[in-house]
C-alpha beads as a LAMMPS data file, in Angstrom:
LAMMPS data file: protein, C-alpha beads

85 atoms
84 bonds

1 atom types
1 bond types

-500.0 500.0 xlo xhi
-500.0 500.0 ylo yhi
-500.0 500.0 zlo zhi

Masses

1 110.0

Atoms # bond

1 1 1 269.586 146.114 277.713
2 1 1 266.081 147.289 276.893
3 1 1 265.348 150.994 277.100
4 1 1 262.379 151.898 279.306
5 1 1 260.366 155.109 279.193
6 1 1 258.016 155.720 282.114
7 1 1 254.935 157.888 281.589
8 1 1 252.497 158.471 284.474
9 1 1 248.822 158.502 283.503
10 1 1 246.353 160.156 285.870
11 1 1 243.159 159.955 283.777
12 1 1 241.084 157.099 285.317
13 1 1 239.255 156.394 282.035
14 1 1 242.515 156.077 280.094
15 1 1 244.029 153.886 282.817
16 1 1 241.013 151.578 282.553
17 1 1 241.304 151.379 278.738
18 1 1 245.017 150.590 278.900
19 1 1 244.588 148.013 281.673
20 1 1 242.007 146.144 279.590
21 1 1 243.914 146.302 276.319
22 1 1 245.291 143.219 274.589
23 1 1 247.653 142.980 271.655
24 1 1 248.789 146.116 269.898
25 1 1 247.982 149.611 271.219
26 1 1 248.187 152.604 268.887
27 1 1 248.623 156.018 270.499
28 1 1 247.330 158.953 268.456
29 1 1 247.694 162.678 268.944
30 1 1 244.691 165.057 268.978
31 1 1 244.966 165.498 265.195
32 1 1 244.720 161.715 264.629
33 1 1 248.373 161.208 263.721
34 1 1 249.961 158.060 265.095
35 1 1 252.465 158.907 267.847
36 1 1 253.591 155.447 268.959
37 1 1 252.589 151.791 268.738
38 1 1 253.221 149.356 271.574
39 1 1 252.402 145.708 272.156
40 1 1 251.117 144.328 275.437
41 1 1 253.054 141.469 277.017
42 1 1 251.220 139.005 279.277
43 1 1 252.553 138.679 282.828
44 1 1 255.079 135.877 283.077
45 1 1 256.007 136.061 279.402
46 1 1 259.175 137.714 278.171
47 1 1 258.847 140.445 275.540
48 1 1 259.871 139.550 271.976
49 1 1 263.642 139.547 271.561
50 1 1 264.369 139.000 275.280
51 1 1 265.961 135.657 276.104
52 1 1 265.908 134.136 279.582
53 1 1 269.341 133.440 281.071
54 1 1 267.930 130.097 282.280
55 1 1 266.851 127.488 279.722
56 1 1 263.541 125.621 279.917
57 1 1 265.538 122.435 280.533
58 1 1 267.298 124.065 283.528
59 1 1 263.920 125.151 284.946
60 1 1 262.557 121.626 284.607
61 1 1 265.622 120.149 286.332
62 1 1 265.286 122.660 289.187
63 1 1 261.606 121.775 289.632
64 1 1 262.565 118.116 290.131
65 1 1 264.747 119.052 293.119
66 1 1 262.580 120.975 295.591
67 1 1 265.505 121.476 297.948
68 1 1 267.763 122.941 295.269
69 1 1 268.692 126.609 295.329
70 1 1 268.748 128.857 298.372
71 1 1 266.225 130.170 300.837
72 1 1 264.791 133.652 300.483
73 1 1 266.638 134.627 303.660
74 1 1 269.975 133.518 302.151
75 1 1 269.142 135.341 298.920
76 1 1 268.675 138.658 300.776
77 1 1 271.864 138.107 302.766
78 1 1 273.770 137.659 299.500
79 1 1 272.180 140.795 298.071
80 1 1 273.183 142.768 301.186
81 1 1 276.747 141.479 300.841
82 1 1 276.770 142.749 297.252
83 1 1 276.981 139.295 295.652
84 1 1 273.846 139.935 293.528
85 1 1 272.439 143.187 292.269

Bonds

1 1 1 2
2 1 2 3
3 1 3 4
4 1 4 5
5 1 5 6
6 1 6 7
7 1 7 8
8 1 8 9
9 1 9 10
10 1 10 11
11 1 11 12
12 1 12 13
13 1 13 14
14 1 14 15
15 1 15 16
16 1 16 17
17 1 17 18
18 1 18 19
19 1 19 20
20 1 20 21
21 1 21 22
22 1 22 23
23 1 23 24
24 1 24 25
25 1 25 26
26 1 26 27
27 1 27 28
28 1 28 29
29 1 29 30
30 1 30 31
31 1 31 32
32 1 32 33
33 1 33 34
34 1 34 35
35 1 35 36
36 1 36 37
37 1 37 38
38 1 38 39
39 1 39 40
40 1 40 41
41 1 41 42
42 1 42 43
43 1 43 44
44 1 44 45
45 1 45 46
46 1 46 47
47 1 47 48
48 1 48 49
49 1 49 50
50 1 50 51
51 1 51 52
52 1 52 53
53 1 53 54
54 1 54 55
55 1 55 56
56 1 56 57
57 1 57 58
58 1 58 59
59 1 59 60
60 1 60 61
61 1 61 62
62 1 62 63
63 1 63 64
64 1 64 65
65 1 65 66
66 1 66 67
67 1 67 68
68 1 68 69
69 1 69 70
70 1 70 71
71 1 71 72
72 1 72 73
73 1 73 74
74 1 74 75
75 1 75 76
76 1 76 77
77 1 77 78
78 1 78 79
79 1 79 80
80 1 80 81
81 1 81 82
82 1 82 83
83 1 83 84
84 1 84 85
């Protein structure tokens, strides 16, 4: 399991800079010392080291069968019954 730290940013200028950043981001303190380095991950792409529980081959097979799987309604019913969390 990947550890997640949530930090809320309220400075609009900083939010804009972070939203437009690509690749590696280096956070520095007021004295110029590096505090932390992070890497941006494009939407739809898993972070490095995270493996999908479904293989690419399984995805391709599922795409070939449009009626495979369950409806969204059935999914939520299963979640409510505690079958998936």
